[in-house]
N, C-alpha and C positions, 0 to 999 in steps of 0.2 A: 697672510704675510704682508707686512707693510713695506713699501718702497720708500727708503729714507736715505738722504745724503746730508753731508755736513754743509751748512750754509756758510759760504765764504764771501758772498756779496756784501761789501762793507756798507753800501748805500742802504741795503735792506736792514742790516743790523743797526745802523744809525737811526733809521726810521722807527724801528721797534723801540729802541732805547729812548728816542726823543718823545714819542707818543706816551710812553710809560712815565717819563719825567714830567711831562705837561699834564698828566692825568686825563688825556684824551682816550678814555678807556670805557668799554662796555663789558659788563660781566654777564656770562651765562648764568642760568640758575644753578647749574652744577658747580661752577667756579665760586659763586657766592656761598653755596653750602659748604664747599671744601674749606673756604677761609674760616667760616664759623666753626666747623668741625675740628679744625686744626688749631683753634684759638689764636688765630693770626688776624691782622688787619689788612685791608686792601693795600695800604702803604707798605706793609712788610713785603707783599708780593711784588709790587711795582719797584721798590728799592732793590729787591733781589734780582729782578730782570735787568735793571740798569747796571748793577754791579757785575753781574755775570757776564754781560756783553763787554763792559769796560775792561774786565780782567781776561778777556778773550777766551771765556769758557765755551765749550762746544754747544752749538745750536744746530739742531737737525731740522732739515726741511723735509716735509712728508706730505702726503695727500690723505685727507680725512676720508674714512670709510663710513662715517655715521651721519645720518640725517640730523639737522636740516641742511647741512653744508657739504654733503657727499661730493667728493671730487675736487674740493677746494684745497689750496695750499695752506699748510699749517706749519708752525715752528715749535719745536719741543726742546726743552732744556732742563737741566738738573742742578739748579743753584742751591746753595746752602743757606738756610735761615736758622739762626739760633742753634747751630751745630747739627742740624738735620737736613738731609737732602730732600728736595721737593721736586716732583714732576710737574712742570708748568708747560701748558700748551696754549699758544696764542695764534691769532690770525690777523692779518692786515685786511681792513675792509674799507671800501669807498674809493673815490677818485682822488687824484692829485689835489692837494689843498683842503680836502675834506675827509682825509683818512682818519680812521680810528683804529685802536687796537682792541680786539676782542680777546678777553681772557676766557679760555674754554674750560680749563681745569687747573687746579693748584693743590696737589695732595702728595702725600708720601707715596713713593713708587709702589705699585702693586704687582704681584706676580701675574703674568698673563695679560697685562694691559692695565 
């Protein structure tokens, strides 16, 4: 069972949005495959993240249970792209001034995770 809360820290949400806008992003192999499998572009995903946050869509803060980043804080959202909801999971990485956004996954929601 995942421990998850709604992220309300506007600084965190602005940071996620800003990094997505600037393209300061790293893609996991899973996320890159998700984008290809869904016939989307990386810009489709990044634009959806920015729009979702600007429209005050729900962003959940959770802790990852999967290696290699077990125990790290992640952010999950369900923005709409071309009329379909997508489960997008991201993580902030690095120190102040050198942060990057890691896109962990970007796929249609699946039952059971």
